Structures are given as structure tokens and as C-alpha cells.
N, C-alpha and C positions, 0 to 999 in steps of 0.2 A: 253490053251484055257479054262481050267476049271473055272477060275474066271468069264469069260464072260457068260458062260452057267449059272453059279449061278446067275449072274446079270439079265439075261433074265428071269430066273425062278422067281426071286424076283419080277420082273416087272409084270410077269404074275399073280402072287399071290398078286399083289398090295401092296407089302411090300416096300413102296416108300422110307421111311427113310433109310432102310437098303440098298436099291439100291443106294442111294446117297453116303452112306458110302463106298460101294464096288467100285463105279465109281471114287471116290476120290483117291482110291488106284491104279487105272490103269494109264497107260501112257496117256498123253494129247491127242494124235492123236486118240487113240482108244476110249477114254471116250467121246470126243467131239461129236460123232455121237448120243449118247444116252441122253446127258444132255437136249436137247430141248424137248424130250418126257416127261421127268420128269417135266420140267418147265411148259409144257402145263397142266399137271395134277394139279400143285399147282396154276396156273393161274385160272383154272376152280373152284378151292376152294377159290378164291380171296385172296390167300396168295401171294400177289404180290412181296413183298420184296424177299421171297425165290425164286420165279419164276425168278425175275430179275437177281439174283445171278447166277442161273443155266443157263439162257440164255447167260449171259456174259461168263461163263466158257465154253460154247459150241460155242463161237465166233458168237452168233446170237443176237447181241445187237439191231439190227433193229427190230427183233421180240419182244424184251422187250419193245421198244418204242411203237410198234403197240399195244402191250398188254395194256400199260398205256393209250394210246389214246382211244382205244375201251372202256376202263373202265372210261373214262372221267377224268383221273388223269393227267391233262395237265401240272401242275407244275413239277411232277416227270418225265413226258415224256420229257419236255423241258430241265430239268437238265441233263438227261441222253443223250439226243441228242447233247447238247452242248459239251459233252465229246468226242463224236465220229464223229460228223458231222461238216462241215464248217458252220459258222454263217449264211451265205446267204442261204444255203440249208435248215437250220432249219427254217428260216423265210419263205421261199417258202412253206415248208411243212405245217407250222402252218397257213399261210394265206390261202392256198388251203383248208385246213381242216375247217378254219373259214368260208370261202365262202360256203362250203358245209352245215355247220350248219345254216348259214343265209338262205339258200334255204329251209331248213327244218323248218324254223321259230324258231330255237333255238338261239334267239338273245343274251341272256345272256352268253351262252356257247361260241358263236362266239366272243362276247366282251372279254371274258377271254383269248381266243386265241390271239386276236389282241394285247391286253395289254401285254400279256406274252412276245411277241417278240417286244415290245416297238413300236407298231403302233397304238396308241390310235386314231389318226386322221381317220384311216379306220373304226374304231368302231363308231366315231362321224358321219362320212358320212353315215354309215349303218343306224344309228338311224334317221338321217335326211331324208333319202330316204323313210323310212317306217313311217315317221311322228311321231316317238316316241320322242317328243321334250323334255319331262322331262329327259329321259335318256341322250339325246344329251346335254342338259344344265348341267346335273350332270358331264359328262365327260369333258366338256369345263371348268367348274369351277375347276375341279381337275387338268387338264393337261395344260390349257391355261387361267389362271385367268385374264390375261391382256386383253383377247379377249371376256370376258364374257358379258360386256356391249354392245359391237358391235353385239354379237350373239343375245342377247335379242332384240336389235333394228331390226336386220335382220328378226328374226322370227316374230316380231310384224308386219313388213311390209307384209310378206308372208301371215300371218293369216288375216290381213286386206284385202288383195287382195282376199283371199278365203271367205271373209265374216264372218269369225269367230272372231267377234269384241271383245267379252269379253276376249277370250284368248289373242288376240292382245293387249288389254288394259293391261293385266297382264305383258306381256313382255315389252311393252313400259315403264310402270312404273318401272319395274325392271331396265331398262336402264336409268331411271331418265329423261324420255322424256315425261313429262306430256303434253307439248304443242302438240306433235304429237298425243297423245290420244285425246285431245280436238278437234284438226283439223279432226281426223278420225270421231268422232261422229258428228261434224258439217257437214262434207261433206255427211254424211248419214242421215242428218236431225234429229239426236237424240240429240236435244238441252239440254234436261234435264240431259242426261248422261254427255254431255260436261260440263254443269254448275257444276254437282256434282264433276267431276274430278278436274276442275279448283279451286273449293272452297277447296277441300281436299288437293290438292297437289301444287297449284300455290301460288303466292305471295299474299300480302294483297289485291291487287286490281285486281288480275287475274279474279276472278269470276264476278267482276263488268264489265269488258271488255266483257266477254262472254255473260253476261246478256244484255249488250248494243247491241251486234251483233245479239242476239236472237230476241230482240225487233225490231231491224231494219229490220230483215227478215220478221217479222209479219206485222209491220206498223200499222198505225191508232189506233183505239180503242183497238185492241188486244194487241198492244205494250204497251199502257198505263196500261191496266189491269195487264199485266205481270210485268211491272216495279213497279207498286203499290204493287203487291203481294210480290215482292222481296224487297220492301222498297228502291228501287234504282232509282226512277223517276228523282229527281232533279240531282242526280249524273250523270245520263245518259244524261240529257240535257247539263250539263257542259262538259261531255266527247265528245258529238257530236260537241259542239262549239270548243273545244280544237283541234279536228281532222278535223276542217273545213267542217263538215257535217251540214251546216247551214240549209238546207232544212228540214232535220229530226229534228233538234233542234227547228225550228219554228213550225213544225207539233206537236211535243210533248207539247211545251209551249202553242200553240193555243188550244189544247184539254184539258190540265189539269193544266198548270202553266202559266197563263196569266201574272202574275207579273214578270216573267223572260223575257218576250218578249223585253222590252227596253234594257236589258243587252245584249241579243243576237244581237239586232240591232247594239249596240255599238261595240261588238266584230267583227261582220261582217264588220262594217265600217272600223275598224282598219286593218282587213285582206285585204279589197279592197284598202286601202291606201298603204299598203305594196306592193300590186300587181300593183300599179301605176294607178288604176282606180279611179281617184279623183272625177269625177262627181257622179259616183255611191256611192262612199264613202260619199260624201257630203249629199246625200239623206238619207243614213243610219244613219249618225250622227244626222241629224235633226229628223228622226223617233225615235231615241234613246233619244231625248230631250237633246242632247249635241251639240248645234250649235257652242259653243266656240271651241270645238275640230276641227270642220270643218274650222273655221277661222284660228286656229293655223296651221292646215295642209297646207292651202294656203299660210300663212305667211312663213312657213318653205320652201315652194317651190317658194317663192317670186312671187306668182301670186296675186299681190296687188289688182287688179281689182276684182277678185273673192272673195278675203278676205273681201274687203270693202263691196261688195254686200251682202254677207252672214251676216256680222256683222250688217249692217244697217237694214237688213230684220228680223233677228232672235236674235241678241245679241248686242244691242246698246252699252253696257258697253265695248265691245271689240273693238269699233271703234278706241279708243285712242291707244290700243296696235298695231292695224294695222298701224296707222300713225307712231308710234315709230319704228315698224319694217321697214317701208319704209325709215324712217330717217336713220336707221342703214345702209341700203343699199346705201343711198346717201353718208353717211360718208365714207363707204368703197371705194367709187368712188371719194372721196375728194371733193364732192359737198356740202360744208359746208352751203352755203346760202339756198339751197333747204332743207337740213336737218333741219336747224334752223326753216324754215317756217313750216315744218311738225310737229316739236316738239311743236311749239307755238300753232298750230291748235289743237294738242292733249293736250294742257294746261300742258305741261311738261317742263317748262323753266329750271328747275333744271337739267334735263338730258342734255339740250343744253349747260348749263354752264359746266357740267362735261366733255362733249365731247370736248369743247374748251380748257378746262384745260389739258386734256389728249393729245391734239394736240399741246400744248404749246402756244396756241393763247390767252394769258392772257388779252390782251386789249379787245377782244371780250367777254371773260368770265366776265370781270369787267363791261362791257357795259350791258350785259344781267342781271347780278346781280343787277346793279344799277336800271335798268328799271323794273324788274319783282320780284326780291327777295332782296330788300334793307336791310332787317334785317340781311342778311349774308355777307354784304359788308366788315365789319371790319374783320371778320374771314377769308374771301377770301384774303383780303389785307395781313394778317399775313402769310397765306399759300403761297402767291406769294413771300413774303420776304424769307420764308424758302427755297423755290425752287430756288430763286435767289442765296442764299448762297451756294447751291449745285453746281452751274454752274461755280464756280471759279471766275476769274477776271472779266469776262463780267457781271456775275450776281452781283458781289460785287459793281461794278460801278453803277449799277441800284439802289442798296440799299443805297449807299452813296448819290446819287442824290435825292432819295426819302426822306432821312433823312434831307438833306438841305432844301428841300421844306417844311417839317414839321417845321423846325427851323424858317424859314422865316415867316411862318404862325403863329408863336407863340405857336405851339403845341409842347412844349418842352418835355413833357412826351413821346409822340409818337416819337419825334426825337431821344431822348435818347434810346428808345427801338430799333429803327432802327439802330443807330450807334453800339449798343451792338451786333447786329446780324451779323456785318461784321466779317468774319473769314479769315483764311489764303487765300490770293488771289495771292500769289507769291510776294507780296510786304509787308514786315513786317512793313515798315515805315507807309504805309497807314493804316494797322491794328492798329498800335500804336496810330496814330493820331485820328482815329475814337474812340478808347476806351478812350483816354484822353479827347476828345471832349465830350463824353457822361458823363464822370466824372465831367468835368468843368460845363456843363449845369446843371447837377443835383445839384451840390454844390450851383450854383448861383440862380437857378430858382425853384427847387423842394423842398418839405417839408423835414425837417431833417431826418426823418425816411427813406424816399425814397432815399435821397442822400447817407445815410449810406449803404443801400442795394446795390446801384450802385457801390460805392467805394469798398465794400467787394467783389463784383462780378468782378470788373475791376482789382483790385490788383493782385489776383492770375493769371489772364490772362497775365498781364504784366510780372509777375515773370516767367511765363511759356515760354515767348519769350526772357528771359534774361534781361529784363528792370527792374532790382531790385531797382535802385535808383528812377526811376519814380514812381514805386509802393509805395516806402517808403514815397516820398514827398506827394503823395495823402493821405496816411494814416495820416501823420502828419497834413494835412489840417483839419482833423476831430478829432485831438487829439488821434488817435489810436496808442499810443506809442509802445505797445508790438508788434503790427502787423508791425510797421515800423522797429523795431529792428529785428524781424524775417526775414523781407525782406532783410535787410542788411546782416544778418547772412547767409541766403541762397545764397546771391551774394558774400559771402566771403569778404565783405567790413567791416572788423573787427574794424578798427579805427572809422568809421562812427557809427557803432553800439555802440561802447564804449562811444563815445561822446554824442550820443542821450541819452543813459542810464544815463550818469553822469550829463548832463545838465537838462534833463526833468523828469527823474524818477530814482533816485539812487538805488531804490529797485532792479532794473534789472541788476546792475553791476555784481553781482555774477552770474546771469543767463547767461550773455554774456561770462564771464570768463569760466564757465563750458562748454558752447558750443564750445568755442575756444579750450579748452583742448581736448574735444572729437574730434574736427576737426583735430587737430595735431596728435592725436593718430590714427585716421582712415586713415590719409594721410601718416602715418609712419614718420612724421617730428619730430623725437625724439629730435634732437639738439635744435629745437625751443621750444619744450615742456619743456626742462630742465629749461629754464628761467621762466616758468609759474608754473609748478608743477613737482618738481624734482622726487618725489616718483612715480608719474604716468609715467614719462619718464623712470625711472629705470625699472618699471614693463614692459614697452613696449620693452626695451632692452632685458629683460628676455624672453618675448614672441617671439621676433625675433631671439633669440639665439645669440645676440651680447654681449657675456659675458665679453669680454675684455673691451668693451666700458662701459658696466654697472659698472664693478668694478672700472674702471678709474674715472667715474663720482661719484660713491659712495665714493671714497677715499677723495673727496673734501667736503663731508658732515660730519656729526658728526659720532662718533664711533659706535653708536647704528645702524644707517642706514647702515653704511659700513658693519658691521658684519651680518646684516640681509641678505644682498645680497651675502656676502662671503659664508654664510651657504647654501644659495640656490644653488650657483654655485658648492660648494663642494659636495652637495647632488647629483646634476646632474652628476658631474664627477665620483662619486663613482658608480652611477647606470650604467655608461658607462664603468666601469672597470678602471677608471683613478685615483686610490687612490693616486698615486705619485703626480699628478697635484694638487689634493685636499690638500695634505700635504704641497706642495709648497705655496699654498694660505695662510695657517696659519703660515708658516715660514715668509712670507712677511708681514702679517698683524697682527700677534699675535693671541693667543688663549684665548678669554675671558671666564670667568667662568659662562657662561650662561647654565643653566640646559638643555635648549632645544637643545644645541649643543653637549651634552654628547654622544649621540648615534653616531654622526658624528665622534667624536674623537675615540670612541671605534671601529667604523667600519674601520677607517683608520689604527688603530693599528692591528686589526684582519686581514685585507687584506694584510698588509705588512709582519706580522710574518708568514702568510700562503703562501707568494709568493715564487716561486722558484728562484734560482740564487742569493740569498742574503747571502749565507754562503761563503763570499769571501772578500778579501781586497778591491776589487773594489766597494763593497756595502757600504763602510764606510760613505760616505756623505749622503746616504739615511737614514742610521741608525742614523747618527748625527742629521739630520733634524728632525726625529721622536723624538729623545731624547730631542732636544732643544724646540720643540713645547710642549711636555709633561711637561718639566721643567717650561716653561712659564705659562702653564695652572695651574700647582700645585702652583706656586707662586701667581697666581691670585686667586686660591681657598682659600689660607690661609687668604686673605684679604676679602673674601666673606662670605655670610651666609652659604655657603656649607662647611666651614672649619671643618675638622675632621669628616665629614659625611662618610658613607660607600662608596659613590662615590669618595670622596677625597682620601680615603685609597686605593681604587682600582686604581685610576690614579697614586698614588705614586708608587704602585707596577709595573704598566706599565712603569713608568719612570725608575725604577730600571732595569727592563728587557731590555728596550731600551738602557740604559747605558751599560749593559753587552754585547748586540749585537754590539753596536758601538765599544766598547773596544776590543771585539773579532776580528772585522774586522781590527782594527788598529794593533793588535798583529799579525794577519796573514800576515801583510806586512813586518814584521821583523823576520828573521829566529830565533834569540835567544829568541823570545817570544812565540815560538811554544807551550810550555807547558802551558803558561798563556792562550792562545787561547783555548787549550783543557780543562783546568779547567773551563773556562767560559761556554763552551758547557755543561759540566757536571753540573755546578751550575744551569744552566737554567732548568734542569729537575725538580727542586723543584717547578717550576711555570707552570707545564703542565696543570693546571686547566685553564690557559689563553692562552696556546700555543697548536698548533696541536701536539698531543702526538707522533704520528708516526714520524713526521719530527724531533722533539726534540731528541728522542731516537736514530734515525738514525744519526743525526749530532754528538751527544755525542759519540756514538759507533765508528764512523769513525774517530773522532778526537783522541779518546783513542787508537785506533788501530795504528794510524799514529805515536804516540809517544811511542808505545811499551807497553801500559797498557792493555795487552791482556785479563786479567781476566775481567776487567771492560768492555772492548770492547765486549767480548763474552756475558756477561750478558745483556748489553744495546742492542746489535743487536738481541739477542734472543727475548728480550722484543719487539723490533721493529717488528720482524716477527709475534709475537703473535698479535700485534696490527693490522698489515695488514690483517691477517686472520679475526680478529674481525670486521674490516671495511667491508670486503666482506660479512660476516654473518649478519652484522647490529646490533651486540650486543657485549658488553664487559663482559658478564656474565661468559664466560669461562676462563677469564684471571687468571693466577696463580700469586699471589703477594708474594710468599714465599721468593724470592730473595731480596725483598725490605722491609722486616720486620725491624723494629727499625731504619728506615731512615725517612727523611722528604720529600721523593718523594711521592706525593699523589697517593692513589689508585683510588679514585673517580675522574675521569676526563671525560670531554665530549668526546663522540665518534666522531672522525673526520668524516665529511660528505663525504669525498673522499680520495683517496690515494694521498699523497703529494710527494711520491718518485716514479720515473718512474719504469716501470716493469724491465727494464734491470738491474738497480741498485739493485732492490729487489732480482733478481736472483743471482747477485754476492754475496750479503749478505748471501742468503740461502746456496750457495756453500761453503762459508767460514765457516759459523756456522756448517754445516754438517761435513766439513773436521776436524775442531777443536774437534767436538764431537766424531768423530771416533778415533782421536789420543789419546783422554783422557789424555792430558798432562796438562790441566788447571784445577785449582780448582774453581768451580763455586761459589765463595764467593767474595763479595765486600771488598776492602781493609779497614782496621780499623786503628785508630790512638791511641794515648796514653790514650784516654778516654775509649777505648774499643768500640767505636762507628764507624759507617761508616764515612770515612775521610771527605766526602763532606757534611755531615749532620750538620746543625746548631744546632740541638737539640741532646743532649746526652740522649739516651733512658734510661740509668740506673739512671740518676740523674734528668733528665727533665730540666737541665740548658741549656739555649739558648745562643750561642755565636754570636757575631756580624759578618756579612759577610764582607769579604775583598773587598774594592772598586776596586781592581785590578783583583782578580780572582773569587770572589764570595764565596770562601772557608771560613770555620769558622776560626776566629782569636783566637788561643789558647795561644800564647805568642808573645813577641816582637811587641806589638801593637803600632801603630802610630795613635793618635787621632786627629780629626779635630775640628774646632770651633763649627760646627753644631752638635748637639747631635745625637748619633746613627751612626755617620759616622766615619769609621776607616779603617786602612789597615794593613796588615802584613808587618813588616819592611823589611823582605827579599824580598818579592814580590815587595814592593814599590821601594826598591833600584834597584832591577833587571830592573824594568820598567824605572827608571831614567837613569840607565846606558845605556839601549838600545837607549834612546833618544839621549844621548850624543854621542854614537858611530854611530848611523844611521842618526841622524838629521831628523827623520821621521816627516813630517808636521802633519800627522794624529795623531801620538802619542802625539805630542805637543798640538794638539787640544783637545785630551782627557784630558790632564793635565790642560789645560785652563778651560775646563768644570768643572772638579773636584774642581778647585779653586772657580768657581762661585757657584757651588752647595753646597760646604762644608764651605763656608765662608773664603776662603783663603787656602794656602798650609802651611805645617809645615815649621818652620824656617830653617830646614836643607836642604830644597829643593833648587835646583839651579833654576836660572831664565831661562825660555825658550824663552824669548822675542828676 
């Protein structure tokens, strides 16, 4: 118990801080009795935070809340209350306290309490009840901005009711209700205030309307003075009339604006007319000096008697209009006789004429025209004819009859005009007869210039209905030869056109022929065109894609024409990927040495050497065709201006290559010539500047491998793989040429645009080359001969001496040479005999064909050769 006594002693001596320290050391139940006393001390010193802490330690949170409430610290009180009380209890507490504050007139404190528990509407109601409208508006603007305008309006009405007009004005205007403000001041007789507000806040004409109502409320001289002062007198008069306040308008105009009086009478009259008060309207129209308006009013209402009366009394010029109006009424009732009488009384025969025309009563129209307006008779007659032409057969018959009457009366010009107006009536024979009649009459009776005009008009019309011969005959009557020829041409009467041209004006014979050619071309009648213009016919065959027909026809022409179209067809076939068909053309028709054909020959060669599936015995005839065409071309070049030119030399090389390919295919068909075929594939490598390099090395490598030349096979296939990689990379820069030093196999060759060997075969080659490389059993060196040079090279690197290639293998001839009559052509005797022996034993037709070609190419065979016939 000693500590408690010490605590009490401390309290007695007001050693409060020490007391807190001692209490904090005691158990909670004992200390809780003394904490509130210490808290009260600190609350009296306004050290509220310490007091709050002590109250809470003593389980007297409610006392802490009361402390804050009594000190006016509502936010701290609310915060603490929310921790230990239910929200609804907190609200009840604060609202009760706020109501107490309100009773004490402490409205701001009450507001804070209401807002703290989120009840701003209670604060708004409080301010409204005590007429503290500024505070009320402030809270509405803060908590209900969407209701601010309605609140202003509501307050405006309340203040207006209480007679606090200026305050009401403020709220009305804040609610953007200037009209309510104006009406408030008007209803209280404060017109100047109403005018002020309208002018400041209304639209452009609002103040004028207020001024008008103000003046109207004053009336008489006072109204005039006011409006004059505001500069709105004339505007007020117009406004009164616009609003049907005619009595006030008359009053103002009578007192100050007499010149406006007729205008007001007129507007009043129109108002009365709209109201159906026609007699009163009539009087007002007359007072306004506008009797014609009264007449028109009665005409509009078909009160003809009243209209006539007013017109005769006040506006004689309108009498005719009344009669016309009556006539229209009669016409609507189909009473044409009455209408005619009225219109003639009104001296308006033209109108009567028009009404008859519109009704289709042309006889009455012509009668009126003849009697009253004869100057228009001819024009009316023409119009009648035009209308008749629109009515088809019935109208046409009337025109024909009229034309006959003119003809009988000797009025030939009018008769011609009438005949010419006859159009399609369902009877083309009638139309043709009328037009021919017009032409005949013009030729017989009218001046030459007029007859020429008529024939030029009739001719195209006859042509238009398919009467070409009739049109031509008319033209010939006036010596219009070209027009007659054109008519025959358009009618496709070519013999007549030719006869007219020949007999009457030979200058037009070519003209007719040219049109005939165009006709045949346009009609696609190529077979007929051949007899007229063979080149045009051939061009048309090309245009239609009838190539076989084109070449067949061209074959019957001269050599130059034939080869023009052979070249066109070949170009077309090559574009379509048909080089073989293009080659067949030149096999059939020969290969002229025309420089313009060189690209075609080169393209056929390039496409064929690049083509797959040609390294076989079955490809012999394709290669033989290429060889024979190139041989024919080279023979023709020798006789041409292109002899010994670079192009000639290139084609000779292509011929040699084609010969190697053909001979290789022939050798592939005979087993004992297998090495000959291999050597030809190897020899072709020296021409890779003209062949796809990858394909050539692949074929040489595979052939060498097949006959057991593995060294060569390995080097060639290794080169093939390097080339396939170069094609993928798009450059030959990385190629290693060391294996081909001192050979005639070129280093600089075109990069093939694509792979010429399928992927599967490329993989087989890769596998084989890799296997051989791993075995290391081969020496990577090309075989050499007695010259110390690569055995297939024509040139010996050490001496520079070039040997002739063997016609059978392409290999260099070093000994045992067999020479032919043609210079530069020779064969190795062993290879030659081997080839001859193969023919004897196999009787191979293709090998015999090779021998036959060599005989042609080389000027015959050596005397030791046997005959293969």
C-alpha cells in the first residue's frame, strides 16, 4: 500500500507528472480510479491530448469526448467517439449538440457539428429557417452544386413574396431567370427596373418588348413620350402590329407616326383575311390604299361578284385579272365556251389559245389564233406538228395529211418540212416513204442549197433505219460520191461501194479497201482478210492467239514474213516456258541469221542447258534438235554480214556445246561408251561461262564417280557443293580456285540464279564428299597427262600450246589424230574407232545420227570410216 499513499501524497502536493509516473507503475484496476482526477487537472490546463490519454487509461473515454465537446473541439471529439461508439450513436450525439448550439444562436458551431456527421442538409435547413440565405447558398453550392440554380430560383420566389425585390433579383439572376425578374418588377409596377434587367440580361430585343409593354400600360401621350425617350417608337408600332395589337398600333401612329397608318391598315386587313372576315378586310385594304389586294382576296375565294365590284370601283386595271380568274374556274369545270368568252372580254386571247393547246383542242386554238393573233399562226402550226409527232401513229397520220395538203397547194418547202417531221410511227415503210418524198420534192422543186440540206438530213435517217441503198441513191442524185460510198460501207455492201468508187471516183478505191480490211479485222474474219491484206490477217491471228493458223499462212508467204511470225511465236512460247516448242519451230523452218533473232536463239539455248532431266539417253533428240538448229544458224551466219563477229563465235561455241550434249546422250544409250559420256561431261566444264556451273559440275562429278574416277569425282562434287553454297549466299567471292589452277576450266563464271539440282541429290553428294574426306584415301589432285597438264585441258599451262578437242570426247588430241576436211575439226583415233565399233555392235540409231551430223559438219568422214547407211 505504500505506493498508493505516495501517489495520494503527490496528488496532494500537485506533483502531477510524478503522480502519472507512479500510476503507470500500478496494476490497471488500482490505477484506473485515479487517472480521471489527473485527467481533469490537465483538461483544466487545456492540455487536452494528455488529458485524453489519461481518460482512456482510466476507461473514461466518454469523459474525454465530453471534454473535447465542452472545449469546442468537435473534430477530435468525433474522431474519438467513432472509436468507441456506434456511428448512429455518434450522429445522435452530434445532432443533439448541434440543435443545442442552434438554440443558443451559435449557427456556425452547429454547422460544423452537422457537417462533421455528414448531415449538411440539416445545416442548410437551419440556415433557411433563420433566413441566413448566404450561408444556405454557400452550403448548397458546396454539397449539392446540381441544385444550386433551383435553390436560387426558390429563394427568389420566397423573397419576391416577402417583398424583398432586390434580393429576389439577385437570386433570380443567379438562377439565370431574367424573365422571372422582369415579370416580378412588372407585376409590382417597377417598369424602369424591369427595363434595366431586360436590357442588361435579356436578348437583343428583350428590352424592346419590355418597353412596348410599359408603353402599353401607360397608353396615349405618355406612351409616346416614353417610346420617344427610349428611341423605340417605330419599333413599338411594328411590334404591336406583329402581335395583333392593332388598336394600340393605330393609337401610336395617330399620335406620332401618321405615315405608318396605311401600313397598319394593310397588316390589319391581312389579319382579317386570315380570320375569314372578308368584308372587314376589304374595308381595311381600301383604307390602306391597296384595293388590288382586296380583289385578289376575293378571286382567291372565287367570290367573283365581290371581286368585280371592288375592281370596278377602286382598281379598274384588275378587272381583266378578275375575268381571267373566272375563266380559270370555268376551265376547271370544263366549260371552255364560257372561259373563252371571259378571256376575250379580258382581252387575253393568248391565254384562251394556251388553254385550248393544253387541253389538246388544237382546232379551237388555231381558230382563236387565226382570228385574234394571226402573227403567231405559223409558229402554232409548227408546234402542232411537233405535238403530233409525239402522239405516234395517230399524230403521224395527221402530219402526213397536212404535208399532202401543202404539196397540193404548191407549198413544197412547207410540205418538205412536214414530211421530214414524220418519225417512228410503228411503220418504217411510212417513215421511209415520207423521207424519200421530202428528198424527191426538194430535188425537183427547191433551190440546190436547200435540196442539199434536205438530202444530207434524210440520208442519215435512212441509214439509221437500215435503208443504206436508198440513202446512197439519194446521195448519188446530188453527186455526193463519198457520202454514197460511206452509206454502202455502213450497210456492208462492199461490192457496191467498190463499184461506185471505181466508176465515179477512183481516188476512193483505197479508202474502200482500207475500210474493208478494218471491217474484216473487227469481225474477226481472218480467212477473208488473208486475200486482202495478208500481214493484217497474220497480225489478227497473233492477236487472237491462233498461232498454228498464223504460221501455216505465213509459210505460204516469203521467207522474211514467215520468220517475222516464227520469231513472234517463239518469243510467246519462251515467255510461257515452252522453249522446246520454240526450238521445234526453228527445226521446222530453219534459223535465219537475223540479229533481231539472236536473243531468241540464246534464250532457247540457255533454257535447255538449264532444264532438268536432260542428262539421259532419252534426251538425245532434244539435244540433236538444238545442235541442228545452231548448225543451221552458223551456216547462215557464214554467208551473212555477221560472219566472224563476236555473236558468230558465241553461236559456234554453243553449237560445239550442243554437239557434246547430243553425243553424250547418244553414248549414254550404249554401255561400252560409258567413259565417252563421262569425258564429254568433264569437257563441258570448260564452257561453264555459258552453262549453269552447279549443274555442269554435278553432272561431271556424278559421271566421273560412275566410271570410277573418284579423284575427279571428289574435286568436281566438292566444287559443286561450294557453288550451291555460293548460290544461297548470292556471291561467288568465297570460291577457292586452287584445285583448278593450270586448267582451262574458267574461274569467272555467272552466278546461277537458282539451284539446278534438287535438295535430296545435294544431300547425297554432301554425304559422299564427307565420307571420302573422312577416309582420306583420295588425293585431291586432278589427273595429269604426258604434258604434265590436267588431262582434259586443251591448253598446256607450261607451254601455252592449245590442242584440238576430240569430236567424240572433247578431250585434247595429243597423238593418233584423225583430221577432217573442215579446218579445226579432228578426233582421237582410239576414241573414233571405239565409237565406230559401238555403232557396229549396237546398231544404235542415235549414234549413227551423231556420225551423220559429224559428216555434215566436218565436210564428210575419213575414208577409213564405214558406211552407216
